[in-house]
C-alpha positions in Angstrom: -106.8 47.3 35.0 -108.4 45.8 38.0 -107.3 45.5 41.6 -104.2 43.6 41.4 -102.8 45.8 38.9 -103.8 49.2 41.1 -101.6 47.1 43.7 -99.4 45.9 42.0 -98.3 50.2 41.5 -99.5 51.2 45.1 -96.9 48.4 45.7 -94.0 49.5 44.1 -90.5 48.7 45.4 -89.7 52.4 44.3 -91.2 53.9 46.7 -91.6 51.3 49.1 -95.1 51.9 52.4 -93.2 49.6 54.5 -89.3 49.2 56.9 -87.8 46.5 57.2 -89.3 44.7 60.0 -92.6 44.9 58.5 -91.4 43.9 55.0 -89.7 40.3 57.1 -93.2 40.6 59.3 -94.9 40.8 55.8 -93.2 36.8 54.6 -93.9 35.5 58.0 -97.3 35.7 57.6 -99.3 32.1 56.2 -103.3 31.1 56.8 -104.1 29.3 60.0 -104.7 25.5 59.5 -108.9 26.2 59.8 -109.0 27.9 57.0 -105.6 26.1 55.0 -108.9 23.0 55.4 -111.1 24.9 54.2 -109.1 26.2 51.2 -108.4 23.0 49.6 -112.4 21.6 50.9 -113.2 24.1 48.4 -110.9 24.1 45.7 -111.9 19.6 46.0 -115.9 20.9 45.1 -115.0 23.4 42.7 -112.7 21.0 40.9 -116.1 18.0 40.5 -118.9 21.4 39.8 -120.8 20.9 42.9 -120.0 24.8 44.3 -123.0 26.6 45.7 -123.0 29.9 44.9 -122.3 30.8 48.3 -119.2 29.2 48.4 -118.1 30.6 44.8 -117.9 33.8 46.0 -116.6 32.5 50.1 -113.6 30.6 47.1 -112.8 33.3 44.7 -111.7 35.9 47.8 -109.7 33.1 49.1 -108.0 33.2 45.1 -107.9 37.3 45.8 -107.0 37.1 48.7 -104.6 34.5 47.7 -102.9 36.5 44.6 -102.6 39.6 46.6 -100.9 38.3 49.2 -98.2 37.2 46.3 -98.0 40.6 45.3 -97.4 41.3 48.6 -94.6 38.0 49.7 -92.6 39.5 46.5 -92.9 43.9 47.0 -91.4 42.6 50.2 -88.9 39.8 49.6 -87.5 43.1 46.5 -87.4 45.6 48.9 -85.1 43.6 51.3 -83.1 42.2 48.9 -83.0 46.2 48.0 -81.9 46.7 51.7 -79.8 44.5 51.6 -78.2 45.6 48.2 
């Protein structure tokens, strides 16, 4: 089992860990402009095969954080949909 499967299980919509307010707030979270710029720089270097080890670690952390936020936002949407039903 990988870390994201564990997170997905933890955030099971049948056992929500947030309220309607926190779910709505989660959906508003976006990376700031500085982080977006850095991710784009690292992505370009990755596509060219020019990342240093340190940059690769940083890039992978951005990817992991993005995956985590995607799962969290999906769970928040599901929670809000079920609340509306």
